[in-house]
All heavy atoms as a GROMACS GRO file, in nm:
protein
  631
    1ARG      N    1   3.484  -0.191   5.433
    1ARG     CA    2   3.535  -0.057   5.413
    1ARG      C    3   3.666  -0.069   5.336
    1ARG      O    4   3.755  -0.142   5.374
    1ARG     CB    5   3.559   0.007   5.548
    1ARG     CG    6   3.598   0.151   5.539
    1ARG     CD    7   3.625   0.202   5.675
    1ARG     NE    8   3.501   0.236   5.740
    1ARG     CZ    9   3.488   0.341   5.817
    1ARG    NH1   10   3.590   0.420   5.840
    1ARG    NH2   11   3.377   0.369   5.874
    2TYR      N   12   3.677   0.002   5.228
    2TYR     CA   13   3.796  -0.007   5.144
    2TYR      C   14   3.898   0.094   5.188
    2TYR      O   15   3.875   0.215   5.188
    2TYR     CB   16   3.760   0.018   4.997
    2TYR     CG   17   3.878   0.001   4.906
    2TYR    CD1   18   3.916  -0.128   4.870
    2TYR    CD2   19   3.952   0.108   4.860
    2TYR    CE1   20   4.026  -0.148   4.787
    2TYR    CE2   21   4.060   0.087   4.778
    2TYR     CZ   22   4.098  -0.040   4.742
    2TYR     OH   23   4.204  -0.060   4.662
    3ILE      N   24   4.014   0.044   5.229
    3ILE     CA   25   4.125   0.129   5.270
    3ILE      C   26   4.253   0.055   5.232
    3ILE      O   27   4.255  -0.068   5.233
    3ILE     CB   28   4.123   0.154   5.423
    3ILE    CG1   29   3.996   0.227   5.457
    3ILE    CG2   30   4.245   0.230   5.468
    3ILE    CD1   31   3.984   0.271   5.598
    4SER      N   32   4.356   0.132   5.198
    4SER     CA   33   4.479   0.065   5.158
    4SER      C   34   4.527  -0.029   5.268
    4SER      O   35   4.515   0.002   5.387
    4SER     CB   36   4.586   0.168   5.125
    4SER     OG   37   4.616   0.243   5.240
    5GLY      N   38   4.580  -0.137   5.231
    5GLY     CA   39   4.626  -0.236   5.327
    5GLY      C   40   4.627  -0.371   5.258
    5GLY      O   41   4.623  -0.380   5.136
    6VAL      N   42   4.630  -0.475   5.333
    6VAL     CA   43   4.632  -0.610   5.276
    6VAL      C   44   4.505  -0.629   5.194
    6VAL      O   45   4.394  -0.612   5.244
    6VAL     CB   46   4.642  -0.716   5.387
    6VAL    CG1   47   4.639  -0.855   5.329
    6VAL    CG2   48   4.768  -0.694   5.470
    7CYS      N   49   4.523  -0.659   5.070
    7CYS     CA   50   4.410  -0.682   4.977
    7CYS      C   51   4.319  -0.561   4.967
    7CYS      O   52   4.203  -0.573   4.929
    7CYS     CB   53   4.329  -0.804   5.015
    7CYS     SG   54   4.424  -0.959   5.013
    8GLY      N   55   4.367  -0.443   5.006
    8GLY     CA   56   4.287  -0.322   4.990
    8GLY      C   57   4.185  -0.298   5.101
    8GLY      O   58   4.110  -0.204   5.094
    9TYR      N   59   4.182  -0.381   5.200
    9TYR     CA   60   4.086  -0.362   5.308
    9TYR      C   61   4.157  -0.334   5.439
    9TYR      O   62   4.264  -0.387   5.467
    9TYR     CB   63   3.995  -0.486   5.323
    9TYR     CG   64   3.900  -0.497   5.209
    9TYR    CD1   65   3.934  -0.567   5.094
    9TYR    CD2   66   3.777  -0.434   5.213
    9TYR    CE1   67   3.848  -0.575   4.986
    9TYR    CE2   68   3.689  -0.441   5.106
    9TYR     CZ   69   3.726  -0.511   4.993
    9TYR     OH   70   3.640  -0.517   4.888
   10ALA      N   71   4.095  -0.253   5.522
   10ALA     CA   72   4.155  -0.218   5.650
   10ALA      C   73   4.151  -0.338   5.743
   10ALA      O   74   4.055  -0.416   5.741
   10ALA     CB   75   4.078  -0.102   5.714
   11SER      N   76   4.257  -0.354   5.818
   11SER     CA   77   4.259  -0.460   5.917
   11SER      C   78   4.163  -0.424   6.030
   11SER      O   79   4.119  -0.308   6.041
   11SER     CB   80   4.399  -0.478   5.973
   11SER     OG   81   4.434  -0.365   6.053
   12GLU      N   82   4.129  -0.519   6.112
   12GLU     CA   83   4.042  -0.491   6.225
   12GLU      C   84   4.101  -0.386   6.315
   12GLU      O   85   4.030  -0.300   6.367
   12GLU     CB   86   4.012  -0.619   6.303
   12GLU     CG   87   3.921  -0.714   6.229
   12GLU     CD   88   3.888  -0.838   6.310
   12GLU    OE1   89   3.878  -0.827   6.435
   12GLU    OE2   90   3.873  -0.944   6.249
   13MET      N   91   4.233  -0.389   6.337
   13MET     CA   92   4.300  -0.291   6.421
   13MET      C   93   4.290  -0.151   6.360
   13MET      O   94   4.262  -0.054   6.431
   13MET     CB   95   4.447  -0.329   6.443
   13MET     CG   96   4.518  -0.229   6.534
   13MET     SD   97   4.437  -0.210   6.694
   13MET     CE   98   4.546  -0.303   6.793
   14GLU      N   99   4.310  -0.139   6.229
   14GLU     CA  100   4.297  -0.009   6.164
   14GLU      C  101   4.154   0.045   6.178
   14GLU      O  102   4.134   0.162   6.203
   14GLU     CB  103   4.333  -0.019   6.016
   14GLU     CG  104   4.481  -0.035   5.991
   14GLU     CD  105   4.510  -0.064   5.845
   14GLU    OE1  106   4.429  -0.132   5.780
   14GLU    OE2  107   4.614  -0.016   5.796
   15GLN      N  108   4.055  -0.042   6.161
   15GLN     CA  109   3.916   0.000   6.175
   15GLN      C  110   3.889   0.045   6.318
   15GLN      O  111   3.821   0.146   6.340
   15GLN     CB  112   3.822  -0.112   6.134
   15GLN     CG  113   3.822  -0.138   5.985
   15GLN     CD  114   3.731  -0.252   5.945
   15GLN    OE1  115   3.671  -0.318   6.032
   15GLN    NE2  116   3.721  -0.278   5.816
   16PHE      N  117   3.941  -0.029   6.416
   16PHE     CA  118   3.922   0.008   6.556
   16PHE      C  119   3.986   0.144   6.582
   16PHE      O  120   3.926   0.230   6.645
   16PHE     CB  121   3.984  -0.098   6.649
   16PHE     CG  122   3.987  -0.055   6.793
   16PHE    CD1  123   3.872  -0.062   6.869
   16PHE    CD2  124   4.103  -0.006   6.851
   16PHE    CE1  125   3.872  -0.022   7.002
   16PHE    CE2  126   4.106   0.034   6.982
   16PHE     CZ  127   3.990   0.028   7.058
   17GLN      N  128   4.109   0.164   6.531
   17GLN     CA  129   4.178   0.292   6.553
   17GLN      C  130   4.103   0.407   6.489
   17GLN      O  131   4.090   0.515   6.547
   17GLN     CB  132   4.322   0.284   6.500
   17GLN     CG  133   4.411   0.196   6.585
   17GLN     CD  134   4.546   0.170   6.522
   17GLN    OE1  135   4.564   0.185   6.400
   17GLN    NE2  136   4.642   0.131   6.604
   18MET      N  137   4.051   0.387   6.368
   18MET     CA  138   3.975   0.492   6.300
   18MET      C  139   3.849   0.523   6.379
   18MET      O  140   3.811   0.641   6.394
   18MET     CB  141   3.941   0.451   6.157
   18MET     CG  142   4.062   0.450   6.066
   18MET     SD  143   4.028   0.415   5.892
   18MET     CE  144   3.897   0.299   5.894
   19HIS      N  145   3.782   0.422   6.429
   19HIS     CA  146   3.660   0.443   6.508
   19HIS      C  147   3.694   0.520   6.635
   19HIS      O  148   3.621   0.612   6.674
   19HIS     CB  149   3.593   0.312   6.539
   19HIS     CG  150   3.475   0.326   6.632
   19HIS    ND1  151   3.354   0.376   6.589
   19HIS    CD2  152   3.462   0.301   6.765
   19HIS    CE1  153   3.272   0.383   6.692
   19HIS    NE2  154   3.334   0.338   6.800
   20HIS      N  155   3.803   0.480   6.701
   20HIS     CA  156   3.842   0.546   6.826
   20HIS      C  157   3.874   0.693   6.801
   20HIS      O  158   3.832   0.780   6.877
   20HIS     CB  159   3.962   0.473   6.885
   20HIS     CG  160   4.006   0.528   7.019
   20HIS    ND1  161   3.929   0.515   7.132
   20HIS    CD2  162   4.115   0.599   7.054
   20HIS    CE1  163   3.990   0.575   7.232
   20HIS    NE2  164   4.104   0.626   7.187
   21VAL      N  165   3.948   0.724   6.694
   21VAL     CA  166   3.981   0.862   6.663
   21VAL      C  167   3.856   0.941   6.631
   21VAL      O  168   3.839   1.053   6.679
   21VAL     CB  169   4.080   0.867   6.543
   21VAL    CG1  170   4.097   1.009   6.489
   21VAL    CG2  171   4.216   0.813   6.587
   22SER      N  172   3.764   0.885   6.554
   22SER     CA  173   3.644   0.959   6.519
   22SER      C  174   3.555   0.977   6.643
   22SER      O  175   3.491   1.080   6.658
   22SER     CB  176   3.566   0.890   6.407
   22SER     OG  177   3.514   0.766   6.447
   23ALA      N  178   3.553   0.879   6.735
   23ALA     CA  179   3.474   0.894   6.858
   23ALA      C  180   3.534   1.004   6.945
   23ALA      O  181   3.460   1.086   7.001
   23ALA     CB  182   3.469   0.762   6.935
   24ASP      N  183   3.666   1.009   6.953
   24ASP     CA  184   3.731   1.116   7.029
   24ASP      C  185   3.701   1.252   6.966
   24ASP      O  186   3.676   1.350   7.037
   24ASP     CB  187   3.883   1.096   7.034
   24ASP     CG  188   3.924   0.984   7.127
   24ASP    OD1  189   3.840   0.937   7.207
   24ASP    OD2  190   4.042   0.941   7.119
   25ALA      N  191   3.703   1.258   6.834
   25ALA     CA  192   3.674   1.384   6.764
   25ALA      C  193   3.529   1.426   6.788
   25ALA      O  194   3.502   1.544   6.811
   25ALA     CB  195   3.702   1.370   6.615
   26GLU      N  196   3.438   1.331   6.788
   26GLU     CA  197   3.298   1.362   6.815
   26GLU      C  198   3.280   1.415   6.956
   26GLU      O  199   3.209   1.514   6.977
   26GLU     CB  200   3.210   1.238   6.795
   26GLU     CG  201   3.193   1.199   6.650
   26GLU     CD  202   3.108   1.074   6.634
   26GLU    OE1  203   3.000   1.069   6.694
   26GLU    OE2  204   3.152   0.984   6.562
   27ASP      N  205   3.344   1.351   7.053
   27ASP     CA  206   3.337   1.397   7.191
   27ASP      C  207   3.393   1.538   7.205
   27ASP      O  208   3.336   1.623   7.274
   27ASP     CB  209   3.412   1.302   7.285
   27ASP     CG  210   3.342   1.168   7.304
   27ASP    OD1  211   3.224   1.157   7.267
   27ASP    OD2  212   3.409   1.076   7.353
   28HIS      N  213   3.507   1.560   7.142
   28HIS     CA  214   3.568   1.693   7.146
   28HIS      C  215   3.477   1.799   7.083
   28HIS      O  216   3.462   1.908   7.136
   28HIS     CB  217   3.706   1.689   7.076
   28HIS     CG  218   3.782   1.816   7.089
   28HIS    ND1  219   3.823   1.867   7.210
   28HIS    CD2  220   3.828   1.902   6.995
   28HIS    CE1  221   3.889   1.979   7.190
   28HIS    NE2  222   3.894   2.002   7.060
   29ALA      N  223   3.415   1.763   6.970
   29ALA     CA  224   3.324   1.857   6.902
   29ALA      C  225   3.205   1.892   6.992
   29ALA      O  226   3.167   2.010   7.000
   29ALA     CB  227   3.275   1.796   6.769
   30VAL      N  228   3.149   1.795   7.058
   30VAL     CA  229   3.036   1.820   7.147
   30VAL      C  230   3.079   1.913   7.262
   30VAL      O  231   3.010   2.007   7.297
   30VAL     CB  232   2.977   1.690   7.203
   30VAL    CG1  233   2.877   1.715   7.316
   30VAL    CG2  234   2.909   1.611   7.091
   31GLY      N  235   3.198   1.886   7.318
   31GLY     CA  236   3.251   1.972   7.423
   31GLY      C  237   3.270   2.115   7.375
   31GLY      O  238   3.236   2.210   7.446
   32LEU      N  239   3.321   2.130   7.257
   32LEU     CA  240   3.341   2.264   7.199
   32LEU      C  241   3.206   2.335   7.180
   32LEU      O  242   3.193   2.453   7.209
   32LEU     CB  243   3.415   2.257   7.066
   32LEU     CG  244   3.562   2.218   7.075
   32LEU    CD1  245   3.619   2.190   6.936
   32LEU    CD2  246   3.643   2.325   7.145
   33GLU      N  247   3.108   2.261   7.131
   33GLU     CA  248   2.975   2.321   7.109
   33GLU      C  249   2.918   2.369   7.242
   33GLU      O  250   2.860   2.479   7.248
   33GLU     CB  251   2.881   2.219   7.044
   33GLU     CG  252   2.917   2.190   6.900
   33GLU     CD  253   2.839   2.075   6.841
   33GLU    OE1  254   2.781   1.995   6.918
   33GLU    OE2  255   2.835   2.065   6.717
   34LEU      N  256   2.933   2.290   7.347
   34LEU     CA  257   2.883   2.331   7.478
   34LEU      C  258   2.954   2.456   7.529
   34LEU      O  259   2.891   2.546   7.586
   34LEU     CB  260   2.896   2.216   7.579
   34LEU     CG  261   2.807   2.095   7.553
   34LEU    CD1  262   2.843   1.981   7.647
   34LEU    CD2  263   2.660   2.131   7.568
   35GLN      N  264   3.085   2.461   7.510
   35GLN     CA  265   3.161   2.579   7.549
   35GLN      C  266   3.115   2.702   7.473
   35GLN      O  267   3.102   2.810   7.532
   35GLN     CB  268   3.311   2.557   7.526
   35GLN     CG  269   3.374   2.458   7.622
   35GLN     CD  270   3.521   2.439   7.592
   35GLN    OE1  271   3.591   2.532   7.554
   35GLN    NE2  272   3.569   2.316   7.606
   36ILE      N  273   3.090   2.686   7.345
   36ILE     CA  274   3.044   2.798   7.262
   36ILE      C  275   2.910   2.849   7.312
   36ILE      O  276   2.890   2.970   7.325
   36ILE     CB  277   3.040   2.758   7.113
   36ILE    CG1  278   3.182   2.739   7.061
   36ILE    CG2  279   2.964   2.862   7.032
   36ILE    CD1  280   3.191   2.672   6.925
   37VAL      N  281   2.818   2.758   7.340
   37VAL     CA  282   2.686   2.799   7.389
   37VAL      C  283   2.700   2.878   7.520
   37VAL      O  284   2.639   2.984   7.536
   37VAL     CB  285   2.595   2.676   7.409
   37VAL    CG1  286   2.471   2.710   7.489
   37VAL    CG2  287   2.558   2.614   7.276
   38GLU      N  288   2.783   2.829   7.609
   38GLU     CA  289   2.804   2.898   7.737
   38GLU      C  290   2.866   3.037   7.716
   38GLU      O  291   2.821   3.134   7.777
   38GLU     CB  292   2.894   2.815   7.830
   38GLU     CG  293   2.922   2.880   7.961
   38GLU     CD  294   2.800   2.907   8.047
   38GLU    OE1  295   2.704   2.829   8.041
   38GLU    OE2  296   2.800   3.008   8.122
   39LEU      N  297   2.964   3.047   7.630
   39LEU     CA  298   3.026   3.177   7.605
   39LEU      C  299   2.930   3.275   7.539
   39LEU      O  300   2.931   3.394   7.572
   39LEU     CB  301   3.151   3.161   7.518
   39LEU     CG  302   3.271   3.099   7.587
   39LEU    CD1  303   3.383   3.072   7.485
   39LEU    CD2  304   3.322   3.190   7.699
   40VAL      N  305   2.847   3.228   7.450
   40VAL     CA  306   2.746   3.316   7.386
   40VAL      C  307   2.648   3.367   7.490
   40VAL      O  308   2.610   3.484   7.488
   40VAL     CB  309   2.675   3.243   7.269
   40VAL    CG1  310   2.554   3.321   7.222
   40VAL    CG2  311   2.773   3.221   7.154
   41GLU      N  312   2.607   3.280   7.583
   41GLU     CA  313   2.518   3.325   7.690
   41GLU      C  314   2.588   3.431   7.776
   41GLU      O  315   2.526   3.533   7.811
   41GLU     CB  316   2.474   3.207   7.776
   41GLU     CG  317   2.378   3.113   7.704
   41GLU     CD  318   2.344   2.987   7.783
   41GLU    OE1  319   2.398   2.971   7.897
   41GLU    OE2  320   2.266   2.905   7.734
   42GLN      N  321   2.715   3.409   7.809
   42GLN     CA  322   2.790   3.508   7.887
   42GLN      C  323   2.803   3.638   7.809
   42GLN      O  324   2.793   3.747   7.865
   42GLN     CB  325   2.929   3.454   7.921
   42GLN     CG  326   2.930   3.342   8.022
   42GLN     CD  327   3.070   3.289   8.048
   42GLN    OE1  328   3.170   3.356   8.022
   42GLN    NE2  329   3.079   3.166   8.098
   43GLN      N  330   2.826   3.626   7.679
   43GLN     CA  331   2.839   3.746   7.594
   43GLN      C  332   2.708   3.826   7.593
   43GLN      O  333   2.708   3.948   7.606
   43GLN     CB  334   2.877   3.705   7.453
   43GLN     CG  335   2.898   3.822   7.359
   43GLN     CD  336   2.921   3.777   7.217
   43GLN    OE1  337   2.876   3.670   7.176
   43GLN    NE2  338   2.992   3.859   7.142
   44ASN      N  339   2.597   3.756   7.581
   44ASN     CA  340   2.467   3.824   7.581
   44ASN      C  341   2.443   3.896   7.714
   44ASN      O  342   2.393   4.008   7.716
   44ASN     CB  343   2.354   3.724   7.553
   44ASN     CG  344   2.353   3.677   7.409
   44ASN    OD1  345   2.406   3.742   7.320
   44ASN    ND2  346   2.297   3.559   7.386
   45ARG      N  347   2.480   3.829   7.824
   45ARG     CA  348   2.465   3.895   7.954
   45ARG      C  349   2.554   4.019   7.963
   45ARG      O  350   2.512   4.123   8.017
   45ARG     CB  351   2.500   3.797   8.067
   45ARG     CG  352   2.390   3.698   8.099
   45ARG     CD  353   2.414   3.625   8.229
   45ARG     NE  354   2.533   3.541   8.228
   45ARG     CZ  355   2.538   3.414   8.185
   45ARG    NH1  356   2.427   3.357   8.142
   45ARG    NH2  357   2.649   3.346   8.190
   46ALA      N  358   2.676   4.010   7.912
   46ALA     CA  359   2.767   4.124   7.913
   46ALA      C  360   2.708   4.242   7.835
   46ALA      O  361   2.717   4.358   7.878
   46ALA     CB  362   2.904   4.085   7.859
   47VAL      N  363   2.647   4.213   7.723
   47VAL     CA  364   2.585   4.320   7.641
   47VAL      C  365   2.470   4.383   7.719
   47VAL      O  366   2.462   4.506   7.728
   47VAL     CB  367   2.536   4.264   7.505
   47VAL    CG1  368   2.448   4.364   7.433
   47VAL    CG2  369   2.656   4.224   7.418
   48VAL      N  370   2.383   4.300   7.773
   48VAL     CA  371   2.266   4.349   7.848
   48VAL      C  372   2.311   4.432   7.969
   48VAL      O  373   2.249   4.535   8.001
   48VAL     CB  374   2.176   4.232   7.891
   48VAL    CG1  375   2.070   4.277   7.992
   48VAL    CG2  376   2.109   4.168   7.769
   49GLN      N  377   2.418   4.391   8.032
   49GLN     CA  378   2.466   4.462   8.153
   49GLN      C  379   2.555   4.581   8.120
   49GLN      O  380   2.605   4.647   8.209
   49GLN     CB  381   2.539   4.363   8.244
   49GLN     CG  382   2.448   4.257   8.300
   49GLN     CD  383   2.523   4.148   8.377
   49GLN    OE1  384   2.646   4.148   8.384
   49GLN    NE2  385   2.446   4.053   8.430
   50GLY      N  386   2.574   4.609   7.991
   50GLY     CA  387   2.651   4.727   7.952
   50GLY      C  388   2.800   4.713   7.963
   50GLY      O  389   2.870   4.808   7.998
   51HIS      N  390   2.852   4.592   7.932
   51HIS     CA  391   2.996   4.568   7.938
   51HIS      C  392   3.048   4.530   7.799
   51HIS      O  393   3.079   4.414   7.772
   51HIS     CB  394   3.029   4.455   8.038
   51HIS     CG  395   2.982   4.482   8.177
   51HIS    ND1  396   3.039   4.577   8.258
   51HIS    CD2  397   2.880   4.426   8.248
   51HIS    CE1  398   2.976   4.579   8.374
   51HIS    NE2  399   2.879   4.489   8.369
   52PRO      N  400   3.060   4.629   7.709
   52PRO     CA  401   3.098   4.598   7.572
   52PRO      C  402   3.238   4.537   7.558
   52PRO      O  403   3.263   4.456   7.468
   52PRO     CB  404   3.088   4.732   7.500
   52PRO     CG  405   3.098   4.835   7.605
   52PRO     CD  406   3.038   4.772   7.729
   53GLU      N  407   3.331   4.577   7.646
   53GLU     CA  408   3.467   4.521   7.638
   53GLU      C  409   3.466   4.372   7.669
   53GLU      O  410   3.533   4.291   7.604
   53GLU     CB  411   3.562   4.594   7.734
   53GLU     CG  412   3.578   4.741   7.707
   53GLU     CD  413   3.468   4.827   7.772
   53GLU    OE1  414   3.392   4.775   7.857
   53GLU    OE2  415   3.458   4.944   7.735
   54GLU      N  416   3.390   4.336   7.771
   54GLU     CA  417   3.378   4.195   7.807
   54GLU      C  418   3.310   4.117   7.696
   54GLU      O  419   3.352   4.006   7.661
   54GLU     CB  420   3.299   4.179   7.938
   54GLU     CG  421   3.291   4.036   7.987
   54GLU     CD  422   3.213   4.021   8.116
   54GLU    OE1  423   3.187   4.123   8.185
   54GLU    OE2  424   3.180   3.905   8.149
   55ALA      N  425   3.206   4.176   7.637
   55ALA     CA  426   3.135   4.111   7.526
   55ALA      C  427   3.229   4.089   7.408
   55ALA      O  428   3.227   3.982   7.345
   55ALA     CB  429   3.015   4.194   7.483
   56ALA      N  430   3.316   4.186   7.379
   56ALA     CA  431   3.410   4.173   7.268
   56ALA      C  432   3.512   4.063   7.298
   56ALA      O  433   3.548   3.984   7.209
   56ALA     CB  434   3.482   4.306   7.243
   57ALA      N  435   3.560   4.057   7.421
   57ALA     CA  436   3.656   3.954   7.458
   57ALA      C  437   3.592   3.814   7.446
   57ALA      O  438   3.655   3.720   7.399
   57ALA     CB  439   3.706   3.977   7.601
   58LEU      N  440   3.467   3.804   7.488
   58LEU     CA  441   3.396   3.676   7.477
   58LEU      C  442   3.374   3.640   7.331
   58LEU      O  443   3.383   3.521   7.295
   58LEU     CB  444   3.264   3.681   7.554
   58LEU     CG  445   3.278   3.685   7.706
   58LEU    CD1  446   3.148   3.727   7.772
   58LEU    CD2  447   3.325   3.551   7.758
   59GLN      N  448   3.347   3.738   7.247
   59GLN     CA  449   3.330   3.711   7.104
   59GLN      C  450   3.457   3.654   7.045
   59GLN      O  451   3.453   3.560   6.964
   59GLN     CB  452   3.289   3.838   7.028
   59GLN     CG  453   3.270   3.818   6.879
   59GLN     CD  454   3.163   3.717   6.845
   59GLN    OE1  455   3.060   3.708   6.912
   59GLN    NE2  456   3.184   3.639   6.740
   60ALA      N  457   3.571   3.707   7.086
   60ALA     CA  458   3.699   3.654   7.038
   60ALA      C  459   3.718   3.508   7.080
   60ALA      O  460   3.765   3.426   7.001
   60ALA     CB  461   3.814   3.740   7.089
   61GLU      N  462   3.677   3.476   7.204
   61GLU     CA  463   3.685   3.338   7.249
   61GLU      C  464   3.592   3.247   7.169
   61GLU      O  465   3.629   3.134   7.133
   61GLU     CB  466   3.650   3.328   7.397
   61GLU     CG  467   3.755   3.387   7.490
   61GLU     CD  468   3.720   3.364   7.637
   61GLU    OE1  469   3.694   3.246   7.674
   61GLU    OE2  470   3.718   3.462   7.712
   62VAL      N  471   3.472   3.297   7.141
   62VAL     CA  472   3.376   3.219   7.062
   62VAL      C  473   3.433   3.191   6.924
   62VAL      O  474   3.429   3.077   6.875
   62VAL     CB  475   3.241   3.295   7.050
   62VAL    CG1  476   3.153   3.231   6.942
   62VAL    CG2  477   3.169   3.296   7.184
   63GLU      N  478   3.492   3.291   6.862
   63GLU     CA  479   3.549   3.273   6.729
   63GLU      C  480   3.664   3.174   6.729
   63GLU      O  481   3.676   3.091   6.638
   63GLU     CB  482   3.592   3.408   6.672
   63GLU     CG  483   3.474   3.496   6.638
   63GLU     CD  484   3.513   3.638   6.601
   63GLU    OE1  485   3.635   3.671   6.596
   63GLU    OE2  486   3.422   3.719   6.579
   64ALA      N  487   3.747   3.176   6.832
   64ALA     CA  488   3.856   3.080   6.844
   64ALA      C  489   3.803   2.936   6.858
   64ALA      O  490   3.854   2.843   6.793
   64ALA     CB  491   3.948   3.115   6.961
   65LEU      N  492   3.702   2.920   6.940
   65LEU     CA  493   3.642   2.788   6.958
   65LEU      C  494   3.572   2.740   6.830
   65LEU      O  495   3.575   2.622   6.796
   65LEU     CB  496   3.544   2.787   7.076
   65LEU     CG  497   3.608   2.794   7.214
   65LEU    CD1  498   3.500   2.804   7.321
   65LEU    CD2  499   3.696   2.674   7.240
   66GLN      N  500   3.508   2.833   6.757
   66GLN     CA  501   3.444   2.796   6.631
   66GLN      C  502   3.548   2.748   6.529
   66GLN      O  503   3.523   2.653   6.455
   66GLN     CB  504   3.362   2.913   6.575
   66GLN     CG  505   3.237   2.939   6.655
   66GLN     CD  506   3.163   3.065   6.612
   66GLN    OE1  507   3.226   3.161   6.567
   66GLN    NE2  508   3.033   3.066   6.627
   67ALA      N  509   3.665   2.814   6.527
   67ALA     CA  510   3.772   2.771   6.437
   67ALA      C  511   3.822   2.630   6.477
   67ALA      O  512   3.844   2.546   6.390
   67ALA     CB  513   3.887   2.872   6.442
   68GLU      N  514   3.836   2.607   6.608
   68GLU     CA  515   3.879   2.475   6.653
   68GLU      C  516   3.772   2.371   6.620
   68GLU      O  517   3.804   2.258   6.580
   68GLU     CB  518   3.905   2.478   6.804
   68GLU     CG  519   3.962   2.348   6.856
   68GLU     CD  520   3.997   2.352   7.003
   68GLU    OE1  521   4.001   2.460   7.064
   68GLU    OE2  522   4.019   2.243   7.058
   69LEU      N  523   3.646   2.408   6.634
   69LEU     CA  524   3.537   2.317   6.600
   69LEU      C  525   3.539   2.281   6.452
   69LEU      O  526   3.520   2.164   6.415
   69LEU     CB  527   3.402   2.378   6.639
   69LEU     CG  528   3.277   2.296   6.608
   69LEU    CD1  529   3.283   2.161   6.680
   69LEU    CD2  530   3.153   2.374   6.651
   70ALA      N  531   3.566   2.378   6.368
   70ALA     CA  532   3.575   2.351   6.224
   70ALA      C  533   3.687   2.252   6.194
   70ALA      O  534   3.669   2.159   6.112
   70ALA     CB  535   3.595   2.481   6.147
   71LYS      N  536   3.801   2.267   6.258
   71LYS     CA  537   3.913   2.174   6.239
   71LYS      C  538   3.876   2.036   6.290
   71LYS      O  539   3.906   1.934   6.227
   71LYS     CB  540   4.037   2.223   6.313
   71LYS     CG  541   4.101   2.343   6.251
   71LYS     CD  542   4.220   2.388   6.333
   71LYS     CE  543   4.269   2.524   6.291
   71LYS     NZ  544   4.377   2.573   6.378
   72THR      N  545   3.811   2.031   6.404
   72THR     CA  546   3.771   1.903   6.464
   72THR      C  547   3.669   1.832   6.376
   72THR      O  548   3.673   1.710   6.361
   72THR     CB  549   3.714   1.926   6.605
   72THR    OG1  550   3.814   1.991   6.684
   72THR    CG2  551   3.672   1.795   6.671
   73ALA      N  552   3.578   1.908   6.318
   73ALA     CA  553   3.473   1.848   6.236
   73ALA      C  554   3.530   1.772   6.116
   73ALA      O  555   3.467   1.679   6.066
   73ALA     CB  556   3.378   1.957   6.187
   74MET      N  557   3.649   1.808   6.074
   74MET     CA  558   3.713   1.737   5.962
   74MET      C  559   3.747   1.593   6.000
   74MET      O  560   3.765   1.509   5.912
   74MET     CB  561   3.839   1.812   5.919
   74MET     CG  562   3.810   1.949   5.862
   74MET     SD  563   3.958   2.046   5.829
   74MET     CE  564   4.036   1.945   5.705
   75HIS      N  565   3.750   1.561   6.129
   75HIS     CA  566   3.784   1.427   6.175
   75HIS      C  567   3.662   1.348   6.220
   75HIS      O  568   3.675   1.235   6.267
   75HIS     CB  569   3.885   1.435   6.289
   75HIS     CG  570   4.010   1.503   6.250
   75HIS    ND1  571   4.106   1.447   6.170
   75HIS    CD2  572   4.056   1.630   6.278
   75HIS    CE1  573   4.203   1.532   6.151
   75HIS    NE2  574   4.175   1.644   6.215
   76VAL      N  575   3.545   1.407   6.206
   76VAL     CA  576   3.421   1.340   6.244
   76VAL      C  577   3.357   1.287   6.116
   76VAL      O  578   3.340   1.360   6.019
   76VAL     CB  579   3.323   1.439   6.314
   76VAL    CG1  580   3.190   1.372   6.342
   76VAL    CG2  581   3.385   1.491   6.442
   77PRO      N  582   3.326   1.156   6.112
   77PRO     CA  583   3.265   1.101   5.990
   77PRO      C  584   3.132   1.168   5.960
   77PRO      O  585   3.054   1.199   6.050
   77PRO     CB  586   3.247   0.954   6.023
   77PRO     CG  587   3.264   0.939   6.169
   77PRO     CD  588   3.335   1.060   6.220
   78GLN      N  589   3.112   1.193   5.832
   78GLN     CA  590   2.986   1.254   5.787
   78GLN      C  591   2.892   1.144   5.741
   78GLN      O  592   2.930   1.057   5.664
   78GLN     CB  593   3.013   1.351   5.672
   78GLN     CG  594   3.111   1.460   5.706
   78GLN     CD  595   3.062   1.549   5.819
   78GLN    OE1  596   2.949   1.596   5.816
   78GLN    NE2  597   3.146   1.571   5.919
   79PHE      N  598   2.770   1.147   5.792
   79PHE     CA  599   2.672   1.046   5.755
   79PHE      C  600   2.573   1.108   5.657
   79PHE      O  601   2.534   1.222   5.670
   79PHE     CB  602   2.599   0.996   5.878
   79PHE     CG  603   2.690   0.928   5.975
   79PHE    CD1  604   2.737   0.995   6.087
   79PHE    CD2  605   2.733   0.798   5.952
   79PHE    CE1  606   2.823   0.934   6.177
   79PHE    CE2  607   2.818   0.736   6.042
   79PHE     CZ  608   2.864   0.804   6.154
   80THR      N  609   2.533   1.029   5.559
   80THR     CA  610   2.434   1.074   5.462
   80THR      C  611   2.311   0.985   5.469
   80THR      O  612   2.317   0.875   5.523
   80THR     CB  613   2.493   1.071   5.318
   80THR    OG1  614   2.530   0.937   5.289
   80THR    CG2  615   2.614   1.164   5.307
   81ASP      N  616   2.205   1.030   5.412
   81ASP     CA  617   2.080   0.955   5.412
   81ASP      C  618   2.062   0.875   5.284
   81ASP      O  619   1.953   0.851   5.238
   81ASP     CB  620   1.961   1.050   5.429
   81ASP     CG  621   1.957   1.114   5.564
   81ASP    OD1  622   2.010   1.056   5.659
   81ASP    OD2  623   1.900   1.226   5.575
   82ASP      N  624   2.174   0.831   5.223
   82ASP     CA  625   2.167   0.757   5.098
   82ASP      C  626   2.088   0.630   5.114
   82ASP      O  627   2.102   0.552   5.196
   82ASP     CB  628   2.306   0.721   5.047
   82ASP     CG  629   2.385   0.846   5.009
   82ASP    OD1  630   2.324   0.952   4.995
   82ASP    OD2  631   2.508   0.831   4.993
   0.00000   0.00000   0.00000
């Protein structure tokens, strides 16, 4: 993996740190996704039960988590099928 450093390559410690950060980001992203799914289910129940204010509040929470997920996704390595 080419990264600035001695001779242009990442040291083993740098590679370990990058892997650790990306693993933490992946775990955080999965947690956010699960929270979003749960909130959407709660929002749907609120709509069905005739609680539009609660549904709106839950929608705001979903949007906040989606924004956080988008930021987190920037730290998760993207894999391609090359």
